[in-house]
mmCIF file of the N, C-alpha and C atoms, coordinates in Angstrom:
data_MODEL
# 
_entry.id   MODEL 
# 
loop_
_atom_site.group_PDB 
_atom_site.id 
_atom_site.type_symbol 
_atom_site.label_atom_id 
_atom_site.label_alt_id 
_atom_site.label_comp_id 
_atom_site.label_asym_id 
_atom_site.label_entity_id 
_atom_site.label_seq_id 
_atom_site.pdbx_PDB_ins_code 
_atom_site.Cartn_x 
_atom_site.Cartn_y 
_atom_site.Cartn_z 
_atom_site.occupancy 
_atom_site.B_iso_or_equiv 
_atom_site.pdbx_formal_charge 
_atom_site.auth_seq_id 
_atom_site.auth_comp_id 
_atom_site.auth_asym_id 
_atom_site.auth_atom_id 
_atom_site.pdbx_PDB_model_num 
ATOM 1   N N  . UNK A 1 1  ? 1.036   -1.223 -0.131  1.00 0.00 ? 1  UNK A N  1 
ATOM 2   C CA . UNK A 1 1  ? -0.033  0.172  -0.146  1.00 0.00 ? 1  UNK A CA 1 
ATOM 3   C C  . UNK A 1 1  ? 0.673   1.410  -0.017  1.00 0.00 ? 1  UNK A C  1 
ATOM 4   N N  . UNK A 1 2  ? 0.481   2.388  -0.324  1.00 0.00 ? 2  UNK A N  1 
ATOM 5   C CA . UNK A 1 2  ? 1.369   3.220  -0.431  1.00 0.00 ? 2  UNK A CA 1 
ATOM 6   C C  . UNK A 1 2  ? 0.303   4.438  0.161   1.00 0.00 ? 2  UNK A C  1 
ATOM 7   N N  . UNK A 1 3  ? 1.119   5.673  1.107   1.00 0.00 ? 3  UNK A N  1 
ATOM 8   C CA . UNK A 1 3  ? 0.623   6.702  1.423   1.00 0.00 ? 3  UNK A CA 1 
ATOM 9   C C  . UNK A 1 3  ? 0.228   7.832  0.894   1.00 0.00 ? 3  UNK A C  1 
ATOM 10  N N  . UNK A 1 4  ? -0.891  8.455  1.130   1.00 0.00 ? 4  UNK A N  1 
ATOM 11  C CA . UNK A 1 4  ? -1.105  9.834  0.832   1.00 0.00 ? 4  UNK A CA 1 
ATOM 12  C C  . UNK A 1 4  ? -1.260  10.562 1.978   1.00 0.00 ? 4  UNK A C  1 
ATOM 13  N N  . UNK A 1 5  ? -0.314  11.657 2.843   1.00 0.00 ? 5  UNK A N  1 
ATOM 14  C CA . UNK A 1 5  ? -0.254  12.298 3.587   1.00 0.00 ? 5  UNK A CA 1 
ATOM 15  C C  . UNK A 1 5  ? -0.244  13.404 3.243   1.00 0.00 ? 5  UNK A C  1 
ATOM 16  N N  . UNK A 1 6  ? -1.262  14.395 2.250   1.00 0.00 ? 6  UNK A N  1 
ATOM 17  C CA . UNK A 1 6  ? -1.524  15.735 2.200   1.00 0.00 ? 6  UNK A CA 1 
ATOM 18  C C  . UNK A 1 6  ? -2.978  16.556 2.356   1.00 0.00 ? 6  UNK A C  1 
ATOM 19  N N  . UNK A 1 7  ? -3.830  15.869 3.177   1.00 0.00 ? 7  UNK A N  1 
ATOM 20  C CA . UNK A 1 7  ? -4.997  16.547 3.696   1.00 0.00 ? 7  UNK A CA 1 
ATOM 21  C C  . UNK A 1 7  ? -6.341  16.154 2.547   1.00 0.00 ? 7  UNK A C  1 
ATOM 22  N N  . UNK A 1 8  ? -6.121  14.904 2.526   1.00 0.00 ? 8  UNK A N  1 
ATOM 23  C CA . UNK A 1 8  ? -7.409  14.156 1.274   1.00 0.00 ? 8  UNK A CA 1 
ATOM 24  C C  . UNK A 1 8  ? -8.480  14.137 2.079   1.00 0.00 ? 8  UNK A C  1 
ATOM 25  N N  . UNK A 1 9  ? -9.683  15.776 1.598   1.00 0.00 ? 9  UNK A N  1 
ATOM 26  C CA . UNK A 1 9  ? -10.669 16.065 2.042   1.00 0.00 ? 9  UNK A CA 1 
ATOM 27  C C  . UNK A 1 9  ? -11.187 16.408 3.584   1.00 0.00 ? 9  UNK A C  1 
ATOM 28  N N  . UNK A 1 10 ? -9.464  16.425 4.541   1.00 0.00 ? 10 UNK A N  1 
ATOM 29  C CA . UNK A 1 10 ? -9.041  16.919 5.482   1.00 0.00 ? 10 UNK A CA 1 
ATOM 30  C C  . UNK A 1 10 ? -9.079  15.780 6.185   1.00 0.00 ? 10 UNK A C  1 
ATOM 31  N N  . UNK A 1 11 ? -8.886  14.183 5.473   1.00 0.00 ? 11 UNK A N  1 
ATOM 32  C CA . UNK A 1 11 ? -8.330  13.335 5.989   1.00 0.00 ? 11 UNK A CA 1 
ATOM 33  C C  . UNK A 1 11 ? -6.505  13.280 6.564   1.00 0.00 ? 11 UNK A C  1 
ATOM 34  N N  . UNK A 1 12 ? -6.111  13.734 7.543   1.00 0.00 ? 12 UNK A N  1 
ATOM 35  C CA . UNK A 1 12 ? -4.358  13.370 8.135   1.00 0.00 ? 12 UNK A CA 1 
ATOM 36  C C  . UNK A 1 12 ? -4.101  12.798 6.694   1.00 0.00 ? 12 UNK A C  1 
ATOM 37  N N  . UNK A 1 13 ? -4.266  11.268 7.141   1.00 0.00 ? 13 UNK A N  1 
ATOM 38  C CA . UNK A 1 13 ? -3.738  10.486 6.180   1.00 0.00 ? 13 UNK A CA 1 
ATOM 39  C C  . UNK A 1 13 ? -4.274  9.650  5.467   1.00 0.00 ? 13 UNK A C  1 
ATOM 40  N N  . UNK A 1 14 ? -4.071  8.661  4.253   1.00 0.00 ? 14 UNK A N  1 
ATOM 41  C CA . UNK A 1 14 ? -5.172  7.713  3.338   1.00 0.00 ? 14 UNK A CA 1 
ATOM 42  C C  . UNK A 1 14 ? -3.863  6.764  2.937   1.00 0.00 ? 14 UNK A C  1 
ATOM 43  N N  . UNK A 1 15 ? -4.334  5.539  3.021   1.00 0.00 ? 15 UNK A N  1 
ATOM 44  C CA . UNK A 1 15 ? -2.976  4.756  2.658   1.00 0.00 ? 15 UNK A CA 1 
ATOM 45  C C  . UNK A 1 15 ? -3.999  3.643  1.395   1.00 0.00 ? 15 UNK A C  1 
ATOM 46  N N  . UNK A 1 16 ? -3.822  3.398  0.443   1.00 0.00 ? 16 UNK A N  1 
ATOM 47  C CA . UNK A 1 16 ? -4.384  3.406  -1.178  1.00 0.00 ? 16 UNK A CA 1 
ATOM 48  C C  . UNK A 1 16 ? -3.699  2.119  -1.795  1.00 0.00 ? 16 UNK A C  1 
ATOM 49  N N  . UNK A 1 17 ? -4.068  1.502  -2.339  1.00 0.00 ? 17 UNK A N  1 
ATOM 50  C CA . UNK A 1 17 ? -3.613  0.431  -3.509  1.00 0.00 ? 17 UNK A CA 1 
ATOM 51  C C  . UNK A 1 17 ? -3.388  1.107  -5.163  1.00 0.00 ? 17 UNK A C  1 
ATOM 52  N N  . UNK A 1 18 ? -2.038  0.523  -5.272  1.00 0.00 ? 18 UNK A N  1 
ATOM 53  C CA . UNK A 1 18 ? -2.246  1.800  -7.006  1.00 0.00 ? 18 UNK A CA 1 
ATOM 54  C C  . UNK A 1 18 ? -3.548  1.861  -7.787  1.00 0.00 ? 18 UNK A C  1 
ATOM 55  N N  . UNK A 1 19 ? -4.355  0.210  -7.864  1.00 0.00 ? 19 UNK A N  1 
ATOM 56  C CA . UNK A 1 19 ? -5.373  0.115  -8.797  1.00 0.00 ? 19 UNK A CA 1 
ATOM 57  C C  . UNK A 1 19 ? -6.523  1.111  -7.853  1.00 0.00 ? 19 UNK A C  1 
ATOM 58  N N  . UNK A 1 20 ? -6.403  2.044  -6.694  1.00 0.00 ? 20 UNK A N  1 
ATOM 59  C CA . UNK A 1 20 ? -7.866  2.337  -5.846  1.00 0.00 ? 20 UNK A CA 1 
ATOM 60  C C  . UNK A 1 20 ? -7.047  3.862  -6.952  1.00 0.00 ? 20 UNK A C  1 
ATOM 61  N N  . UNK A 1 21 ? -6.303  4.671  -7.582  1.00 0.00 ? 21 UNK A N  1 
ATOM 62  C CA . UNK A 1 21 ? -6.436  5.681  -8.286  1.00 0.00 ? 21 UNK A CA 1 
ATOM 63  C C  . UNK A 1 21 ? -7.591  5.702  -9.883  1.00 0.00 ? 21 UNK A C  1 
ATOM 64  N N  . UNK A 1 22 ? -7.483  7.073  -9.450  1.00 0.00 ? 22 UNK A N  1 
ATOM 65  C CA . UNK A 1 22 ? -8.838  7.022  -11.221 1.00 0.00 ? 22 UNK A CA 1 
ATOM 66  C C  . UNK A 1 22 ? -7.783  7.076  -12.308 1.00 0.00 ? 22 UNK A C  1 
ATOM 67  N N  . UNK A 1 23 ? -7.685  6.565  -13.005 1.00 0.00 ? 23 UNK A N  1 
ATOM 68  C CA . UNK A 1 23 ? -6.800  6.752  -14.424 1.00 0.00 ? 23 UNK A CA 1 
ATOM 69  C C  . UNK A 1 23 ? -6.356  8.286  -14.822 1.00 0.00 ? 23 UNK A C  1 
ATOM 70  N N  . UNK A 1 24 ? -5.555  7.926  -15.545 1.00 0.00 ? 24 UNK A N  1 
ATOM 71  C CA . UNK A 1 24 ? -5.999  9.315  -16.822 1.00 0.00 ? 24 UNK A CA 1 
ATOM 72  C C  . UNK A 1 24 ? -5.980  10.928 -16.465 1.00 0.00 ? 24 UNK A C  1 
ATOM 73  N N  . UNK A 1 25 ? -5.607  10.972 -14.590 1.00 0.00 ? 25 UNK A N  1 
ATOM 74  C CA . UNK A 1 25 ? -5.703  12.411 -14.787 1.00 0.00 ? 25 UNK A CA 1 
ATOM 75  C C  . UNK A 1 25 ? -4.982  13.539 -14.702 1.00 0.00 ? 25 UNK A C  1 
ATOM 76  N N  . UNK A 1 26 ? -5.057  14.429 -14.422 1.00 0.00 ? 26 UNK A N  1 
ATOM 77  C CA . UNK A 1 26 ? -3.133  15.180 -15.029 1.00 0.00 ? 26 UNK A CA 1 
ATOM 78  C C  . UNK A 1 26 ? -1.925  14.823 -13.721 1.00 0.00 ? 26 UNK A C  1 
ATOM 79  N N  . UNK A 1 27 ? -0.556  14.575 -14.276 1.00 0.00 ? 27 UNK A N  1 
ATOM 80  C CA . UNK A 1 27 ? 0.283   14.683 -13.445 1.00 0.00 ? 27 UNK A CA 1 
ATOM 81  C C  . UNK A 1 27 ? 0.030   15.126 -11.981 1.00 0.00 ? 27 UNK A C  1 
ATOM 82  N N  . UNK A 1 28 ? 0.971   14.525 -10.587 1.00 0.00 ? 28 UNK A N  1 
ATOM 83  C CA . UNK A 1 28 ? 0.429   14.729 -9.468  1.00 0.00 ? 28 UNK A CA 1 
ATOM 84  C C  . UNK A 1 28 ? -0.108  14.974 -8.860  1.00 0.00 ? 28 UNK A C  1 
ATOM 85  N N  . UNK A 1 29 ? -1.572  14.949 -9.016  1.00 0.00 ? 29 UNK A N  1 
ATOM 86  C CA . UNK A 1 29 ? -3.137  14.672 -8.879  1.00 0.00 ? 29 UNK A CA 1 
ATOM 87  C C  . UNK A 1 29 ? -3.308  13.120 -8.416  1.00 0.00 ? 29 UNK A C  1 
ATOM 88  N N  . UNK A 1 30 ? -4.307  13.521 -7.825  1.00 0.00 ? 30 UNK A N  1 
ATOM 89  C CA . UNK A 1 30 ? -4.647  12.389 -6.617  1.00 0.00 ? 30 UNK A CA 1 
ATOM 90  C C  . UNK A 1 30 ? -6.153  12.406 -6.304  1.00 0.00 ? 30 UNK A C  1 
ATOM 91  N N  . UNK A 1 31 ? -7.086  10.904 -7.275  1.00 0.00 ? 31 UNK A N  1 
ATOM 92  C CA . UNK A 1 31 ? -8.409  10.860 -6.852  1.00 0.00 ? 31 UNK A CA 1 
ATOM 93  C C  . UNK A 1 31 ? -8.128  9.235  -6.395  1.00 0.00 ? 31 UNK A C  1 
ATOM 94  N N  . UNK A 1 32 ? -9.437  9.061  -5.849  1.00 0.00 ? 32 UNK A N  1 
ATOM 95  C CA . UNK A 1 32 ? -9.348  7.821  -5.591  1.00 0.00 ? 32 UNK A CA 1 
ATOM 96  C C  . UNK A 1 32 ? -10.857 7.480  -5.842  1.00 0.00 ? 32 UNK A C  1 
ATOM 97  N N  . UNK A 1 33 ? -11.006 5.707  -6.087  1.00 0.00 ? 33 UNK A N  1 
ATOM 98  C CA . UNK A 1 33 ? -11.962 5.435  -6.316  1.00 0.00 ? 33 UNK A CA 1 
ATOM 99  C C  . UNK A 1 33 ? -11.725 4.495  -5.050  1.00 0.00 ? 33 UNK A C  1 
ATOM 100 N N  . UNK A 1 34 ? -11.195 3.616  -3.895  1.00 0.00 ? 34 UNK A N  1 
ATOM 101 C CA . UNK A 1 34 ? -11.060 3.810  -3.015  1.00 0.00 ? 34 UNK A CA 1 
ATOM 102 C C  . UNK A 1 34 ? -10.277 4.010  -1.864  1.00 0.00 ? 34 UNK A C  1 
ATOM 103 N N  . UNK A 1 35 ? -10.912 3.794  -0.649  1.00 0.00 ? 35 UNK A N  1 
ATOM 104 C CA . UNK A 1 35 ? -9.602  4.307  0.203   1.00 0.00 ? 35 UNK A CA 1 
ATOM 105 C C  . UNK A 1 35 ? -9.362  3.021  1.227   1.00 0.00 ? 35 UNK A C  1 
ATOM 106 N N  . UNK A 1 36 ? -8.495  2.339  1.041   1.00 0.00 ? 36 UNK A N  1 
ATOM 107 C CA . UNK A 1 36 ? -8.080  1.203  2.184   1.00 0.00 ? 36 UNK A CA 1 
ATOM 108 C C  . UNK A 1 36 ? -7.984  1.521  3.542   1.00 0.00 ? 36 UNK A C  1 
ATOM 109 N N  . UNK A 1 37 ? -7.530  2.717  4.458   1.00 0.00 ? 37 UNK A N  1 
ATOM 110 C CA . UNK A 1 37 ? -6.755  3.416  5.969   1.00 0.00 ? 37 UNK A CA 1 
ATOM 111 C C  . UNK A 1 37 ? -7.279  4.210  5.756   1.00 0.00 ? 37 UNK A C  1 
ATOM 112 N N  . UNK A 1 38 ? -8.464  5.122  6.338   1.00 0.00 ? 38 UNK A N  1 
ATOM 113 C CA . UNK A 1 38 ? -8.713  6.758  6.538   1.00 0.00 ? 38 UNK A CA 1 
ATOM 114 C C  . UNK A 1 38 ? -7.976  6.222  7.944   1.00 0.00 ? 38 UNK A C  1 
ATOM 115 N N  . UNK A 1 39 ? -7.515  7.610  7.952   1.00 0.00 ? 39 UNK A N  1 
ATOM 116 C CA . UNK A 1 39 ? -5.960  8.265  9.576   1.00 0.00 ? 39 UNK A CA 1 
ATOM 117 C C  . UNK A 1 39 ? -6.714  8.731  9.608   1.00 0.00 ? 39 UNK A C  1 
ATOM 118 N N  . UNK A 1 40 ? -6.991  9.504  11.569  1.00 0.00 ? 40 UNK A N  1 
ATOM 119 C CA . UNK A 1 40 ? -7.031  10.813 11.456  1.00 0.00 ? 40 UNK A CA 1 
ATOM 120 C C  . UNK A 1 40 ? -6.364  10.546 12.712  1.00 0.00 ? 40 UNK A C  1 
ATOM 121 N N  . UNK A 1 41 ? -5.615  12.320 12.931  1.00 0.00 ? 41 UNK A N  1 
ATOM 122 C CA . UNK A 1 41 ? -5.012  12.167 14.753  1.00 0.00 ? 41 UNK A CA 1 
ATOM 123 C C  . UNK A 1 41 ? -5.253  13.653 15.280  1.00 0.00 ? 41 UNK A C  1 
ATOM 124 N N  . UNK A 1 42 ? -5.696  13.189 16.481  1.00 0.00 ? 42 UNK A N  1 
ATOM 125 C CA . UNK A 1 42 ? -5.996  14.674 17.784  1.00 0.00 ? 42 UNK A CA 1 
ATOM 126 C C  . UNK A 1 42 ? -5.439  14.351 18.334  1.00 0.00 ? 42 UNK A C  1 
ATOM 127 N N  . UNK A 1 43 ? -4.533  15.906 18.985  1.00 0.00 ? 43 UNK A N  1 
ATOM 128 C CA . UNK A 1 43 ? -4.208  15.981 20.194  1.00 0.00 ? 43 UNK A CA 1 
ATOM 129 C C  . UNK A 1 43 ? -5.180  16.324 21.051  1.00 0.00 ? 43 UNK A C  1 
ATOM 130 N N  . UNK A 1 44 ? -6.046  17.271 20.759  1.00 0.00 ? 44 UNK A N  1 
ATOM 131 C CA . UNK A 1 44 ? -7.061  17.308 21.846  1.00 0.00 ? 44 UNK A CA 1 
ATOM 132 C C  . UNK A 1 44 ? -8.346  16.547 22.094  1.00 0.00 ? 44 UNK A C  1 
ATOM 133 N N  . UNK A 1 45 ? -7.824  15.483 22.633  1.00 0.00 ? 45 UNK A N  1 
ATOM 134 C CA . UNK A 1 45 ? -8.341  14.925 23.219  1.00 0.00 ? 45 UNK A CA 1 
ATOM 135 C C  . UNK A 1 45 ? -9.863  15.212 24.023  1.00 0.00 ? 45 UNK A C  1 
ATOM 136 N N  . UNK A 1 46 ? -9.963  16.144 24.661  1.00 0.00 ? 46 UNK A N  1 
ATOM 137 C CA . UNK A 1 46 ? -11.089 16.665 25.394  1.00 0.00 ? 46 UNK A CA 1 
ATOM 138 C C  . UNK A 1 46 ? -12.271 17.808 24.743  1.00 0.00 ? 46 UNK A C  1 
ATOM 139 N N  . UNK A 1 47 ? -11.389 18.261 23.360  1.00 0.00 ? 47 UNK A N  1 
ATOM 140 C CA . UNK A 1 47 ? -11.971 19.028 22.666  1.00 0.00 ? 47 UNK A CA 1 
ATOM 141 C C  . UNK A 1 47 ? -12.678 19.262 21.779  1.00 0.00 ? 47 UNK A C  1 
ATOM 142 N N  . UNK A 1 48 ? -11.342 18.381 20.485  1.00 0.00 ? 48 UNK A N  1 
ATOM 143 C CA . UNK A 1 48 ? -11.768 18.341 19.414  1.00 0.00 ? 48 UNK A CA 1 
ATOM 144 C C  . UNK A 1 48 ? -12.481 16.847 19.001  1.00 0.00 ? 48 UNK A C  1 
ATOM 145 N N  . UNK A 1 49 ? -12.430 15.722 19.618  1.00 0.00 ? 49 UNK A N  1 
ATOM 146 C CA . UNK A 1 49 ? -12.394 14.616 19.160  1.00 0.00 ? 49 UNK A CA 1 
ATOM 147 C C  . UNK A 1 49 ? -13.584 13.723 18.890  1.00 0.00 ? 49 UNK A C  1 
ATOM 148 N N  . UNK A 1 50 ? -14.431 14.534 19.015  1.00 0.00 ? 50 UNK A N  1 
ATOM 149 C CA . UNK A 1 50 ? -16.174 14.421 18.514  1.00 0.00 ? 50 UNK A CA 1 
ATOM 150 C C  . UNK A 1 50 ? -15.878 14.424 16.487  1.00 0.00 ? 50 UNK A C  1 
ATOM 151 N N  . UNK A 1 51 ? -15.302 15.319 16.380  1.00 0.00 ? 51 UNK A N  1 
ATOM 152 C CA . UNK A 1 51 ? -15.306 15.319 15.018  1.00 0.00 ? 51 UNK A CA 1 
ATOM 153 C C  . UNK A 1 51 ? -14.791 14.933 14.344  1.00 0.00 ? 51 UNK A C  1 
ATOM 154 N N  . UNK A 1 52 ? -13.203 14.343 14.742  1.00 0.00 ? 52 UNK A N  1 
ATOM 155 C CA . UNK A 1 52 ? -12.701 13.357 14.099  1.00 0.00 ? 52 UNK A CA 1 
ATOM 156 C C  . UNK A 1 52 ? -13.292 11.847 14.004  1.00 0.00 ? 52 UNK A C  1 
ATOM 157 N N  . UNK A 1 53 ? -13.919 11.993 15.315  1.00 0.00 ? 53 UNK A N  1 
ATOM 158 C CA . UNK A 1 53 ? -14.810 10.114 15.079  1.00 0.00 ? 53 UNK A CA 1 
ATOM 159 C C  . UNK A 1 53 ? -16.068 10.287 14.116  1.00 0.00 ? 53 UNK A C  1 
ATOM 160 N N  . UNK A 1 54 ? -16.663 11.752 14.444  1.00 0.00 ? 54 UNK A N  1 
ATOM 161 C CA . UNK A 1 54 ? -17.981 12.026 13.250  1.00 0.00 ? 54 UNK A CA 1 
ATOM 162 C C  . UNK A 1 54 ? -17.097 11.760 11.420  1.00 0.00 ? 54 UNK A C  1 
ATOM 163 N N  . UNK A 1 55 ? -16.087 12.878 11.381  1.00 0.00 ? 55 UNK A N  1 
ATOM 164 C CA . UNK A 1 55 ? -15.883 12.620 10.104  1.00 0.00 ? 55 UNK A CA 1 
ATOM 165 C C  . UNK A 1 55 ? -15.139 10.928 9.598   1.00 0.00 ? 55 UNK A C  1 
ATOM 166 N N  . UNK A 1 56 ? -14.832 10.153 10.350  1.00 0.00 ? 56 UNK A N  1 
ATOM 167 C CA . UNK A 1 56 ? -14.175 8.863  10.274  1.00 0.00 ? 56 UNK A CA 1 
ATOM 168 C C  . UNK A 1 56 ? -15.441 8.023  9.799   1.00 0.00 ? 56 UNK A C  1 
ATOM 169 N N  . UNK A 1 57 ? -16.870 8.339  10.815  1.00 0.00 ? 57 UNK A N  1 
ATOM 170 C CA . UNK A 1 57 ? -18.192 7.804  10.255  1.00 0.00 ? 57 UNK A CA 1 
ATOM 171 C C  . UNK A 1 57 ? -18.359 7.877  9.497   1.00 0.00 ? 57 UNK A C  1 
ATOM 172 N N  . UNK A 1 58 ? -17.714 9.140  8.612   1.00 0.00 ? 58 UNK A N  1 
ATOM 173 C CA . UNK A 1 58 ? -19.251 9.119  7.530   1.00 0.00 ? 58 UNK A CA 1 
ATOM 174 C C  . UNK A 1 58 ? -17.976 9.496  5.939   1.00 0.00 ? 58 UNK A C  1 
ATOM 175 N N  . UNK A 1 59 ? -16.718 8.409  6.316   1.00 0.00 ? 59 UNK A N  1 
ATOM 176 C CA . UNK A 1 59 ? -15.728 8.501  4.989   1.00 0.00 ? 59 UNK A CA 1 
ATOM 177 C C  . UNK A 1 59 ? -15.816 6.891  4.891   1.00 0.00 ? 59 UNK A C  1 
ATOM 178 N N  . UNK A 1 60 ? -16.104 6.451  3.560   1.00 0.00 ? 60 UNK A N  1 
ATOM 179 C CA . UNK A 1 60 ? -16.264 4.826  3.192   1.00 0.00 ? 60 UNK A CA 1 
ATOM 180 C C  . UNK A 1 60 ? -14.630 4.289  2.615   1.00 0.00 ? 60 UNK A C  1 
ATOM 181 N N  . UNK A 1 61 ? -14.627 3.773  3.921   1.00 0.00 ? 61 UNK A N  1 
ATOM 182 C CA . UNK A 1 61 ? -13.088 3.421  3.839   1.00 0.00 ? 61 UNK A CA 1 
ATOM 183 C C  . UNK A 1 61 ? -12.838 1.732  4.351   1.00 0.00 ? 61 UNK A C  1 
ATOM 184 N N  . UNK A 1 62 ? -12.053 1.385  4.356   1.00 0.00 ? 62 UNK A N  1 
ATOM 185 C CA . UNK A 1 62 ? -12.155 -0.785 4.453   1.00 0.00 ? 62 UNK A CA 1 
ATOM 186 C C  . UNK A 1 62 ? -11.668 -0.307 5.793   1.00 0.00 ? 62 UNK A C  1 
ATOM 187 N N  . UNK A 1 63 ? -10.828 0.612  6.547   1.00 0.00 ? 63 UNK A N  1 
ATOM 188 C CA . UNK A 1 63 ? -10.175 0.402  7.901   1.00 0.00 ? 63 UNK A CA 1 
ATOM 189 C C  . UNK A 1 63 ? -10.311 2.092  8.018   1.00 0.00 ? 63 UNK A C  1 
ATOM 190 N N  . UNK A 1 64 ? -10.504 2.436  9.756   1.00 0.00 ? 64 UNK A N  1 
ATOM 191 C CA . UNK A 1 64 ? -11.028 3.828  10.280  1.00 0.00 ? 64 UNK A CA 1 
ATOM 192 C C  . UNK A 1 64 ? -10.239 3.584  11.248  1.00 0.00 ? 64 UNK A C  1 
ATOM 193 N N  . UNK A 1 65 ? -9.002  5.234  11.355  1.00 0.00 ? 65 UNK A N  1 
ATOM 194 C CA . UNK A 1 65 ? -8.335  4.622  12.125  1.00 0.00 ? 65 UNK A CA 1 
ATOM 195 C C  . UNK A 1 65 ? -7.687  6.007  12.873  1.00 0.00 ? 65 UNK A C  1 
ATOM 196 N N  . UNK A 1 66 ? -8.412  5.880  14.251  1.00 0.00 ? 66 UNK A N  1 
ATOM 197 C CA . UNK A 1 66 ? -7.661  7.144  15.127  1.00 0.00 ? 66 UNK A CA 1 
ATOM 198 C C  . UNK A 1 66 ? -6.821  7.156  15.989  1.00 0.00 ? 66 UNK A C  1 
ATOM 199 N N  . UNK A 1 67 ? -6.134  8.209  16.299  1.00 0.00 ? 67 UNK A N  1 
ATOM 200 C CA . UNK A 1 67 ? -4.853  8.260  17.419  1.00 0.00 ? 67 UNK A CA 1 
ATOM 201 C C  . UNK A 1 67 ? -5.392  9.317  18.150  1.00 0.00 ? 67 UNK A C  1 
ATOM 202 N N  . UNK A 1 68 ? -5.037  9.473  19.089  1.00 0.00 ? 68 UNK A N  1 
ATOM 203 C CA . UNK A 1 68 ? -5.044  10.785 20.199  1.00 0.00 ? 68 UNK A CA 1 
ATOM 204 C C  . UNK A 1 68 ? -4.586  10.415 21.603  1.00 0.00 ? 68 UNK A C  1 
ATOM 205 N N  . UNK A 1 69 ? -4.514  11.229 22.542  1.00 0.00 ? 69 UNK A N  1 
ATOM 206 C CA . UNK A 1 69 ? -3.601  11.018 23.392  1.00 0.00 ? 69 UNK A CA 1 
ATOM 207 C C  . UNK A 1 69 ? -4.089  11.794 24.645  1.00 0.00 ? 69 UNK A C  1 
ATOM 208 N N  . UNK A 1 70 ? -5.273  10.257 25.673  1.00 0.00 ? 70 UNK A N  1 
ATOM 209 C CA . UNK A 1 70 ? -6.397  10.654 26.682  1.00 0.00 ? 70 UNK A CA 1 
ATOM 210 C C  . UNK A 1 70 ? -5.478  11.473 27.730  1.00 0.00 ? 70 UNK A C  1 
ATOM 211 N N  . UNK A 1 71 ? -6.000  12.925 28.694  1.00 0.00 ? 71 UNK A N  1 
ATOM 212 C CA . UNK A 1 71 ? -5.065  13.257 29.830  1.00 0.00 ? 71 UNK A CA 1 
ATOM 213 C C  . UNK A 1 71 ? -5.270  13.143 30.954  1.00 0.00 ? 71 UNK A C  1 
ATOM 214 N N  . UNK A 1 72 ? -4.936  13.834 31.843  1.00 0.00 ? 72 UNK A N  1 
ATOM 215 C CA . UNK A 1 72 ? -4.974  12.726 33.004  1.00 0.00 ? 72 UNK A CA 1 
ATOM 216 C C  . UNK A 1 72 ? -6.027  12.467 33.417  1.00 0.00 ? 72 UNK A C  1 
ATOM 217 N N  . UNK A 1 73 ? -7.723  12.865 32.930  1.00 0.00 ? 73 UNK A N  1 
ATOM 218 C CA . UNK A 1 73 ? -8.562  12.502 33.368  1.00 0.00 ? 73 UNK A CA 1 
ATOM 219 C C  . UNK A 1 73 ? -9.405  11.435 32.380  1.00 0.00 ? 73 UNK A C  1 
ATOM 220 N N  . UNK A 1 74 ? -8.124  10.092 32.437  1.00 0.00 ? 74 UNK A N  1 
ATOM 221 C CA . UNK A 1 74 ? -8.862  9.831  31.233  1.00 0.00 ? 74 UNK A CA 1 
ATOM 222 C C  . UNK A 1 74 ? -10.178 8.540  31.706  1.00 0.00 ? 74 UNK A C  1 
ATOM 223 N N  . UNK A 1 75 ? -9.904  8.192  32.678  1.00 0.00 ? 75 UNK A N  1 
ATOM 224 C CA . UNK A 1 75 ? -10.931 7.350  33.883  1.00 0.00 ? 75 UNK A CA 1 
ATOM 225 C C  . UNK A 1 75 ? -12.596 7.899  33.314  1.00 0.00 ? 75 UNK A C  1 
ATOM 226 N N  . UNK A 1 76 ? -12.396 9.563  33.177  1.00 0.00 ? 76 UNK A N  1 
ATOM 227 C CA . UNK A 1 76 ? -13.598 9.411  33.396  1.00 0.00 ? 76 UNK A CA 1 
ATOM 228 C C  . UNK A 1 76 ? -14.394 9.419  31.289  1.00 0.00 ? 76 UNK A C  1 
ATOM 229 N N  . UNK A 1 77 ? -13.751 9.496  30.656  1.00 0.00 ? 77 UNK A N  1 
ATOM 230 C CA . UNK A 1 77 ? -14.039 9.266  29.119  1.00 0.00 ? 77 UNK A CA 1 
ATOM 231 C C  . UNK A 1 77 ? -13.419 7.852  28.827  1.00 0.00 ? 77 UNK A C  1 
# 
């Protein structure tokens, strides 16, 4: 798989297979027919986590990954 990490539809990164690329488009442009892995990263666990989860839920991909770091009140969540 290859990694595209330039904010595709506001996703932090995606992993894709070469055959998922739309053919016959301009060089250095990327359009995908499928997304293998949608990746989101959120540093602010208390404030913006719901936005990242919601975004992943509406993204059509084979796997959704969210990386975050709970604060000292992690038992509360």
